[in-house]
N, C-alpha and C positions, 0 to 999 in steps of 0.2 A: 289356880292353887295360892296365889298371893293373898294378902289379907286386905287387899283393895277394897274400899267402900263400894256398894252396889252401883251407885250413882256414877261411879268413876269408870266402872268397866265398859260402859258404851263408848267413853272416850278412848279407852285404851283399845277397844277393839278397831276404832275408826283409825288410830295410829299404827296398829299392826297391820291393818289393809292397805297402808301406805308404805309399808317396807317391801323394797324389791329384793330381787334374787340375790344381789350380793350382801343383803343385810343392812342397806342404809335406808334412812326415812327420805323418801322421794320430795314430799311436799313440806314446805316450810310451816314453821308455827303460825305465822300471819296468816298463810292460805288456810290452813286448817280452820284457825280461829273465825276467819272470813267467811267460809263456806259452811260453819256450824252455828255461828252467832255465840260460840263458848269462849270465855276470856282467854286470851293468851297464856296468862298465869297458871290458869287451871289445867291447860294443855301440857305447859311445862311440866308442871307437879307430876302427872301421870306418865309423862314421857321419861322421867327420871326414874320411874318406878320399872319401866319396861325396859330401860337401859341395864337395869342389875339382872335381866334375865340371861339365859344361855343362849347362843354363845357369846363370850365376852365382846364388846364392840358393837353389838346389835343395836339397831335404830339410832346410830350415830347420825350426824347430819352432814359430816364431812370427814375427810380421812385424819385431819387433825384430832377431833373428838374422838374417833374411833380408837386411834393408837392411845389416847390418854384414859379412855375407859378401861382399855386393857390393862394398863399399868396400874390404876387404881384398883382395879378388881385384885391383882396380884400384890397389892400392898407396897407399889414402888414409886409412891408419890414423892418421896424424898430424894429420888435418884437423879443422875445427871441426865439420863435420857429423858425423864420427865420434864426437865427444865429446857432441855435442847427443843423438844416437841412443842411446849407451850409457848416459848419465847422466841425461838428462832426458826420456825418453820418454813419460811420462804428460803432463809439461807441453807437449810438442810436439803431442799430440793435442789439447789444448785451446788451442793457439796462444798460450801464455802467455810471448811473446817477452821482455817485460820481465825477467820472472823468470829466464828462461833466461839472458838477457844478464848479468844480475847475478852469477848463479851461477858464470858462466864468465869474468867479468871481461872482457867484450867490450861493444862497444855494441850498440843495439837494430838498427841498420842493418847491422851484420855478421852477426848473427843472422838477420836478415830474408834477407840474401843466401845464407846457408848453407843456409835453409830452400829457396829456389828450386832450389839444387842437389840437395837431397835429393828434391824432387818429380821429377827425372829418373830416380831409381832405379825400377826395377820391382817393384811390390808382389806380383806374380802371376807367379814365373819360368815356369810350365808354359803362360802364355797362348799364346805362339807354336805350341803343339803342341796346342791344342785343336781338335778337329774344326770344318771351316768349317759354320756354321749360317747363313751368309747365305740369305736368302729372295729369290726373284725373283718380283716381283708383276706379273701380268697383269690389267689393269684390265677390269672388267664393262662399264664406262660410259665413253664419251668424250664431251667437251663441246668443240667448236669456235665460233669466233665467225666468222660469214658475214655480212659486212656490220654491220648495227648488231643482228643477232640471234645468239643462241647455239643451235646445233644440237645436239641430244642423240642419240646412237647407241648401240647395245649391241655387244658384243664377240660375234660368232654364231662364231667359230672354234674355240672350246673346246667348242661345244655339238654333240654328234653328230647327223648327218643320218639321221634314221631313217625307214624306210618299211617297209610290210607287203610281204613277197616275193610274187611271182605265183604261186609255186609252190603256196602254201596254197590260192589261188583256183582254181588248176587241179584240185587235189584234191577241192576242194568241187564242181565241175561233173561230176566222173567219175561215170558211173553206178554203177561197182562200190564206190564208197564207201559204208559202213555208216553209218546213222543215229548210232550212237556217235561214230564218228571225225568226222562233220560236226559235231556238238554240240561235240566238244572242240576242232576248229579254230575254230569260232564264238566260243568261250569265249576262246581265245588271241588271235584277231583284235581282239575287244573290249579285251581287256587291253592288247594294242598300241597300239591307237587310242587309248585313255585315256593311255598313257605319252607318246606323240608330244603329245597336246593339253595335257598337264600341262608338257612341256618348253616347247610355245609360249606357254602361259600364264605361265610362270615369266619367260620374257624379255620378255613384254608389260609384267608387273608392276614388272620392274626398270625397264624403259624409263620407264613412268608416275612410277615413283618418281624418277627421274632428272630428268625434266621438269619436277616439282614443285620439287625441290631447287634446280635451276636459275632458276626463276621466282622463289622466295623468296629467293634468294641471290644476286640480280644484282649487286649491290654487291660482293659477294665476289669474284665472277668478274672483276669489273674493277680492283677497288682492294687486295684482298688480305685479311688475317686480320682486321685493325682493323675491319673493315666487315662481319663475321659477325653475322647476326641470329639471336635465339633462335628455336629451331622444335623442335616436339615430334613424336613418331611419331604421335600421335592426329592433329594437324591434317592431316599428309600421308595418313593412311589414310583420313579423312574425304573428302578431294578425290579419291584414287584409287579410292576404293570397296571397300576391303577392310579386314579387322580390324587392329586395332594389332599383334597379335602376328604377322600375315603381313607386316607391313613390318619388323618386327623379323628375323624369320628370313630376309626377301628381302636385308636389308643386311649380314648377319652375314658378316665375313671377305670382304667383296667392297669393290673399290676403283673411285675414279673419277679418270679423266684430265682435269684441268681447266687453264685458262690459268694458274693460280697453282700447278700442280704436283699430284702424285698423292696422294690423299688416301682415307683408308677412308670409306666411305659414312657410317658412324655419327659421324665426326669432326662433320657437320653438324647432328647433332640434340644441342643444347645448351640448358639451361635459361638464363633471363634475369635480369639483374640491373636494376632499376629506376634510371633516372636523375632528376635534379631536373625534367627537362622533362616527366616522364610516359612517356617513351619506354623502350623495353627494349634492353638490350645484351647480346649473348652472354659467358657466363662465360668463353668460350675468348678472346674479344676482350680481356676484362679481364685474363686471365692474360697474354697477350701484351703488354699495356702494362706489366703489372707486371715481367715480362722485360726490357723495354726500360729501364725506370727503374732497375733493379739495374746492368743493363749500362753506363748512362752516370753512375753514381754516382762520388763522390770517394772513390777506395780508402783515403784517409786518414782519412775519416770517413765509413764506410759508413751507408747508410740503413736506419734502423730499421724494423719493420714498421709502426708506428704513423706514422711519418713518411709511408710509402708510403699508408697510409690518408688522410692529409691531403692528399696530391697528388692523389690519386683524387677526393677530394671536390672539391677546387677544379676539377676536370673536370667535376663534376656527377654523380659516380658514388659512391654510397653503399654501403660494404661494411664489414664488421666485422674488427677486426685478426686475429681467429682465422682468417678467411678468407684474409687476405694471408698469414699463416704457413703455411697450408695449401697456398696456391698456390706459395710458396717451397720448399717441400719437394717437391712434385711437380716443379719446375724443377732440383732438386738444388743450391739455392743454400743456402749455410751461414748461421747467423744472423749479424748483424752484429759481434758481438765476436770471431767466428772468421773474418771477413773482412777486418778492419783490416790495412792495409798500413803499417808503421812508416817 
């Protein structure tokens, strides 16, 4: 729909064909020029037209260009955030706000406010056009509180209800049926019965595992993640009467609906961290504590990993600083120097 000249539209189609799902141009101008024998200047000319298309920031060659294109589109080329992205992108990545403020002759508070506005820009212009990959979970196990007890049931709606057809039994009883056919039918009936028994055994194994999880994690069912206890597949396998690998296969990609929400069955199998009292606490519970500590920190003076170690020690939980750093990374929380708000 643009007023681009017809001879340039072929170049435009080639450029658009090299835009990835995020909305970025995957190939460099030099690569496109080399593969097509088209002058780089001509490719840049067409690229600038495409960069005016929707969504803002599309066909950018890197994050800096993507953000600048969005600011240009909204008429914000004279703003502080434009100058920060244009001249101090590396410092922005490292959140060196004092350095940025000095370089631009503004206060740290002004640089901080500009950073907040920059965060409202879209780093992946193609995000809205990505396919919908939402997964809908159907729990295999349900836990409901009835009186003072927790009742565990399995979801049988997704399991096919199988039986051996009477037609085959009738064939077996007919006098005209040869011995070879009888033997063939017997073999298939045995296989069918084995499949039916296996499905029943599968459901019973999942139910037994669910019952053992609820028995060992009663405090979690009542009070939440902070009360999750350490539990291994070996412990559950011994009680259920199956091998550890059977438990691992049985809980793989399966979910349980509890009073605290829907969780993957594997969620409940965690190693333990010893406390001063000698009791064990789940590493998932400790990670949850760490998340809460970071959430309630003073943003002007963010907590360091070592300070988190000390706070946990005060609660009787002894872990190494590298473990806190690992949990912080899993929680997608930046290091303290990158979290500071001025």
